[in-house]
C-alpha positions in Angstrom: -8.2 82.6 -4.0 -9.0 80.7 -0.8 -6.7 79.1 1.7 -7.3 75.6 3.0 -5.4 73.6 5.7 -4.4 70.1 4.8 -3.2 67.2 6.9 0.2 66.1 5.6 2.0 63.0 6.8 5.2 64.1 8.5 8.1 62.0 9.7 7.9 58.6 11.4 8.4 58.8 15.2 8.4 56.2 18.0 4.7 57.1 18.5 3.8 56.5 14.9 3.4 59.0 11.9 3.4 62.6 13.0 0.7 64.5 11.1 1.3 68.2 10.4 -0.9 71.0 9.1 0.0 72.8 5.9 -1.6 75.8 4.2 -2.3 75.9 0.4 -4.0 78.5 -1.8 -6.8 76.9 -3.8 -9.3 78.1 -6.4 -12.9 78.0 -5.2 -15.0 76.6 -8.1 -18.4 76.2 -6.4 -19.8 76.4 -2.9 -23.1 75.2 -1.3 -24.4 74.9 2.2 -22.3 71.8 3.1 -19.8 71.3 0.3 -17.3 73.2 -1.8 -15.6 72.4 -5.0 -11.9 73.5 -5.0 -9.0 73.2 -7.4 -5.3 73.0 -6.7 -2.4 71.0 -8.0 -1.4 70.2 -4.4 -4.6 68.3 -3.7 -5.2 64.7 -4.7 -7.9 62.2 -4.0 -6.0 61.0 -0.9 -5.5 64.4 0.6 -7.1 64.9 4.0 -8.5 68.4 4.3 -8.9 69.8 7.9 -12.5 71.0 8.2 -12.5 71.8 11.9 -10.3 72.3 14.9 -10.8 73.2 18.6 -7.7 75.4 18.5 -6.1 77.8 16.0 -3.7 76.0 13.7 -0.4 77.4 12.4 1.8 76.2 9.6 3.6 73.0 10.7 1.3 72.5 13.7 1.4 68.9 14.9 -2.1 67.5 14.8 -3.9 64.3 15.9 -6.6 62.9 13.6 -9.9 61.9 15.1 -12.3 59.7 13.0 
């Protein structure tokens, strides 16, 4: 079992939608040098997976998305 951090849309605020980090257990199906195949009922095609951060994230951390 592997843990991934996902970006989840939180509540709407005056500044816009507040994104928060959530942790989920996933099954690792395959892994290469750049990509990994994972399986979880919590992940859909629209789920944003956090792949990097400049600081340590905790459950419910408020995050800002950079494209």
